[in-house]
C-alpha positions as CSV (number, residue, x, y, z in Angstrom):
1,V,0.0,0.0,0.0
2,A,2.8,2.4,0.9
3,R,4.6,1.8,-2.3
4,R,1.4,2.3,-4.4
5,L,0.7,5.6,-2.6
6,Y,4.4,6.6,-3.3
7,T,4.0,5.8,-7.0
8,L,0.7,7.8,-7.1
9,L,2.5,10.8,-5.7
10,L,5.3,10.4,-8.2
11,W,2.7,10.5,-11.0
12,I,1.1,13.6,-9.5
13,A,4.5,15.2,-9.3
14,L,5.4,14.4,-12.9
15,P,4.8,18.0,-14.2
16,V,7.1,19.3,-11.4
17,V,9.7,16.7,-12.4
18,M,9.6,17.8,-16.0
19,I,9.8,21.5,-15.1
20,R,12.7,20.9,-12.8
21,L,14.5,18.9,-15.5
22,G,13.9,21.7,-18.0
23,L,15.2,24.4,-15.6
24,R,18.3,22.3,-15.0
25,A,18.8,21.9,-18.7
26,L,18.7,25.7,-19.1
27,R,21.4,26.1,-16.4
28,S,23.6,23.1,-17.3
29,P,24.0,21.7,-20.9
30,G,24.6,18.2,-19.4
31,Y,21.0,17.9,-18.6
32,R,19.8,18.6,-22.1
33,G,20.8,15.3,-23.8
34,R,19.8,11.7,-23.3
35,I,16.5,12.7,-21.5
36,R,14.9,9.4,-22.8
37,E,17.2,7.4,-20.6
38,R,15.7,9.1,-17.5
39,F,12.4,7.4,-18.5
40,G,13.8,4.0,-19.4
41,G,14.5,4.8,-23.0
42,G,17.4,2.9,-24.5
43,T,19.9,2.9,-27.4
44,A,21.3,0.4,-29.8
45,D,24.1,-0.3,-27.2
46,D,21.6,-1.5,-24.6
47,R,22.6,-5.2,-24.6
48,H,22.4,-7.4,-21.5
49,C,24.9,-6.8,-18.7
50,D,26.3,-8.8,-15.8
51,L,26.3,-6.0,-13.2
52,W,24.4,-2.8,-12.7
53,I,25.9,-0.2,-10.3
54,H,23.8,2.9,-9.4
55,A,25.9,5.8,-8.1
56,V,24.1,9.1,-7.9
57,S,26.9,11.5,-8.6
58,V,30.7,12.1,-8.5
59,G,31.2,11.1,-4.8
60,E,29.4,7.8,-5.2
61,V,31.2,7.1,-8.5
62,N,34.5,7.7,-6.7
63,A,33.4,5.3,-3.9
64,A,32.5,2.6,-6.4
65,T,35.8,3.0,-8.3
66,P,38.0,0.6,-6.2
67,L,35.3,-2.1,-6.5
68,V,34.9,-1.7,-10.2
69,Q,38.6,-1.7,-10.8
70,R,39.1,-4.9,-8.8
71,L,36.2,-6.6,-10.6
72,L,37.6,-5.7,-14.0
73,E,41.0,-6.9,-13.0
74,E,39.7,-10.3,-11.9
75,K,37.0,-10.7,-14.6
76,K,38.2,-8.8,-17.6
77,H,35.0,-9.6,-19.7
78,L,32.6,-8.6,-17.0
79,D,29.9,-6.3,-18.5
80,I,29.2,-3.5,-16.1
81,V,26.6,-0.7,-16.5
82,I,26.9,2.3,-14.2
83,T,24.0,4.7,-13.8
84,T,24.1,8.2,-12.4
85,M,21.6,10.9,-11.8
86,T,23.9,13.9,-12.7
87,P,25.9,14.8,-15.7
88,T,29.0,15.4,-13.5
89,G,28.6,11.8,-12.3
90,A,28.4,10.7,-15.9
91,R,31.6,12.5,-16.8
92,Q,33.4,11.0,-13.9
93,V,32.4,7.5,-15.1
94,V,33.8,8.2,-18.6
95,D,36.9,9.9,-17.3
96,T,37.7,7.0,-14.8
97,F,36.7,3.9,-16.8
98,G,36.6,5.0,-20.5
99,N,35.2,2.1,-22.5
100,D,35.6,-0.5,-19.8
101,V,32.1,0.1,-18.6
102,R,28.9,1.6,-20.0
103,H,27.1,4.6,-18.6
104,R,23.4,5.4,-18.6
105,F,21.4,7.9,-16.7
106,A,19.3,6.2,-14.1
107,P,15.6,5.9,-14.8
108,Y,13.4,7.9,-12.5
109,D,11.6,5.7,-10.0
110,Y,8.4,5.2,-12.1
111,P,7.6,1.5,-12.5
112,F,7.3,1.7,-16.3
113,A,10.8,3.4,-16.6
114,V,12.5,1.1,-14.2
115,K,11.0,-2.1,-15.7
116,Q,11.9,-1.0,-19.2
117,F,15.5,-0.4,-18.1
118,I,15.7,-3.8,-16.4
119,N,14.2,-5.6,-19.5
120,Q,16.8,-3.9,-21.7
121,F,19.8,-4.8,-19.6
122,S,18.7,-7.9,-17.6
123,P,21.5,-7.4,-14.9
124,R,22.4,-10.3,-12.7
125,L,23.0,-8.1,-9.7
126,L,22.3,-4.5,-8.7
127,I,24.6,-2.6,-6.4
128,L,23.3,0.7,-4.9
129,M,26.0,2.9,-3.7
130,E,25.5,4.4,-0.2
131,T,21.9,4.9,0.9
132,E,19.8,4.9,-2.2
133,I,16.3,3.7,-1.4
134,W,14.3,3.6,-4.6
135,P,11.2,1.5,-3.8
136,N,10.1,0.8,-7.4
137,M,13.6,0.1,-8.6
138,I,14.3,-2.4,-5.8
139,R,10.8,-4.0,-6.1
140,S,11.2,-4.4,-9.9
141,C,14.6,-6.2,-9.3
142,Q,13.0,-8.4,-6.7
143,E,10.2,-9.4,-9.2
144,K,12.8,-10.3,-11.8
145,G,14.9,-12.3,-9.3
146,I,17.8,-9.8,-9.4
147,P,19.6,-9.6,-6.0
148,V,20.1,-6.1,-4.7
149,V,23.1,-5.0,-2.5
150,M,23.6,-1.7,-0.8
151,A,27.4,-0.9,-0.6
152,N,29.3,1.7,1.4
153,V,26.1,2.5,3.3
154,R,26.1,5.6,5.4
155,L,23.1,6.3,7.6
156,S,23.2,8.9,10.4
157,A,20.9,8.7,13.4
158,R,19.2,11.9,12.1
159,S,18.4,10.3,8.7
160,A,17.2,7.2,10.4
161,R,14.8,9.2,12.5
162,G,13.6,11.0,9.4
163,Y,12.9,7.7,7.6
164,R,10.6,6.7,10.5
165,F,8.0,9.1,9.2
166,V,7.7,7.0,6.0
167,L,8.7,3.7,7.6
168,P,6.3,1.4,5.8
169,L,7.6,2.7,2.4
170,V,11.3,2.5,3.6
171,R,10.8,-1.0,4.9
172,A,9.2,-2.1,1.7
173,G,12.4,-1.2,-0.1
174,L,14.9,-2.4,2.6
175,N,13.2,-5.7,3.0
176,N,14.0,-6.6,-0.6
177,V,17.8,-5.8,-0.3
178,S,19.8,-9.0,0.1
179,L,22.9,-7.4,1.7
180,F,24.0,-4.1,3.4
181,A,27.7,-3.2,3.6
182,T,28.0,-0.3,6.0
183,Q,30.8,2.2,6.5
184,S,30.7,2.0,10.3
185,E,29.1,0.2,13.2
186,A,26.9,3.3,13.9
187,D,25.6,3.1,10.4
188,R,24.8,-0.6,10.9
189,K,22.9,0.1,14.1
190,N,20.9,2.8,12.5
191,L,19.9,0.4,9.8
192,L,18.8,-2.1,12.5
193,S,16.6,0.6,14.0
194,L,14.6,0.6,10.8
195,G,13.9,-3.1,11.1
196,V,16.6,-4.5,8.9
197,D,17.6,-8.1,9.9
198,A,21.1,-8.1,11.5
199,S,22.1,-11.2,9.4
200,R,21.9,-9.0,6.2
201,T,24.2,-6.3,7.6
202,H,28.0,-6.2,7.6
203,R,30.4,-3.4,8.6
204,T,33.0,-3.2,5.9
205,G,34.4,0.3,6.2
206,S,34.4,3.2,3.7
207,M,35.3,2.1,0.2
208,K,36.7,5.6,-0.5
209,F,39.8,4.6,1.6
210,E,40.5,1.9,-1.1
211,I,40.8,4.5,-3.9
212,R,44.2,4.3,-5.5
213,M,45.5,7.9,-5.8
214,P,47.9,8.4,-8.7
215,A,51.4,9.6,-7.7
216,S,50.8,12.6,-9.9
217,V,48.2,13.8,-7.4
218,N,50.7,14.2,-4.6
219,E,53.2,15.8,-7.0
220,V,50.7,18.4,-8.1
221,A,49.6,19.0,-4.5
222,Q,53.2,19.6,-3.4
223,A,53.8,22.0,-6.3
224,V,50.7,24.0,-5.5
225,R,51.7,24.2,-1.8
226,R,55.1,25.5,-2.8
227,D,53.5,28.1,-5.0
228,W,51.3,29.3,-2.1
229,S,54.3,29.4,0.2
230,P,54.7,26.8,2.9
231,N,54.0,29.1,5.8
232,R,50.9,30.8,4.2
233,P,47.7,30.1,6.2
234,V,45.1,28.3,4.0
235,I,41.4,27.6,4.6
236,V,39.9,24.9,2.5
237,A,36.1,24.9,2.2
238,G,35.2,21.5,0.6
239,S,31.9,20.3,-0.8
240,T,30.1,23.6,-0.4
241,H,26.5,24.1,-1.3
242,D,24.3,27.0,-2.4
243,G,24.3,29.8,0.2
244,E,27.4,28.6,2.0
245,E,30.0,30.4,-0.2
246,S,28.4,33.8,0.6
247,L,28.8,33.1,4.3
248,L,32.3,31.9,3.9
249,L,33.3,34.9,1.9
250,R,32.0,37.3,4.6
251,I,33.9,35.4,7.3
252,F,37.0,35.3,5.1
253,Q,36.9,39.1,4.6
254,T,36.7,39.6,8.3
255,L,39.7,37.3,8.9
256,L,41.8,39.2,6.3
257,H,42.1,42.1,8.8
258,D,44.2,39.9,11.1
259,F,45.7,37.5,8.5
260,P,46.3,39.6,5.4
261,D,48.0,36.7,3.5
262,L,45.2,34.2,4.3
263,L,44.1,32.1,1.3
264,L,40.6,30.7,0.8
265,V,40.2,27.6,-1.4
266,I,36.5,26.9,-2.3
267,A,35.5,23.5,-3.8
268,P,31.8,23.4,-4.5
269,R,30.1,20.0,-4.1
270,H,28.8,20.2,-7.7
271,P,31.2,21.3,-10.4
272,E,28.4,23.1,-12.3
273,R,28.4,25.6,-9.4
274,F,32.1,26.6,-10.0
275,D,31.1,29.6,-12.0
276,T,28.7,30.8,-9.3
277,A,31.5,30.6,-6.7
278,V,33.8,32.6,-8.9
279,R,31.1,35.2,-9.5
280,L,30.4,35.6,-5.8
281,S,34.1,36.0,-5.0
282,S,34.6,38.6,-7.7
283,R,31.6,40.6,-6.5
284,A,33.2,40.6,-3.0
285,G,36.2,42.3,-4.5
286,L,38.5,39.4,-4.1
287,V,41.2,38.2,-6.5
288,V,40.2,34.8,-8.0
289,N,42.7,32.4,-9.5
């Protein structure tokens, strides 16, 4: 019943979904193409696959990278499809794996879209990165006999409390997941508080610690630090969101009175917001490099 009500609300919200997608397409060219994929539409390349990995955006793709690399090393002919929701996630898949995997935009959680995607690819296993609870996606896999695994699960106590307001819907999804690999014991306990059976949960740690950093990354970092001067104070604001940069810039300008050589490095969570951060900094009268 909860899933049917959820699906009904999705249909009611469809005009809003389309308007939001249109607005995003106006702001970011990456949202303009391949819209059919978001509703289950396919291409000539949509042959069956062995493994489907869903990673929402760049962070989740990065977390999945060690797993995908290990699988491709051990099973060179493994056919993997990775879906993302964002164009930046799509670009990260291509930049990281090239032609070793296929990328598609994930279908929105409408039953017809998810079922069409599953019928096209017929994956043998679905891995959801972190805490992606899509009731219709999970249920459609269950109906087709496709096991679902949640990997690198992160679930705070606050998020778990929030899920309790829609617990029947959340449980409908979680009950069809075969295995949960959590980042920490706290994440595992928060899953248990939602009614997940302990036998299906395992604490495996964060997969991001398994990422192999190229030696060139350290070399570039050291060169940048030398350019900044080893003794120069630096503030790094990582993974910022809308509204946070303005606050950071005001604080930074205040700190400049006492630390005139202070440097602020801003790294927005979503790359499409880089231009916004540059614009805000310029308006504040700061030199931007």
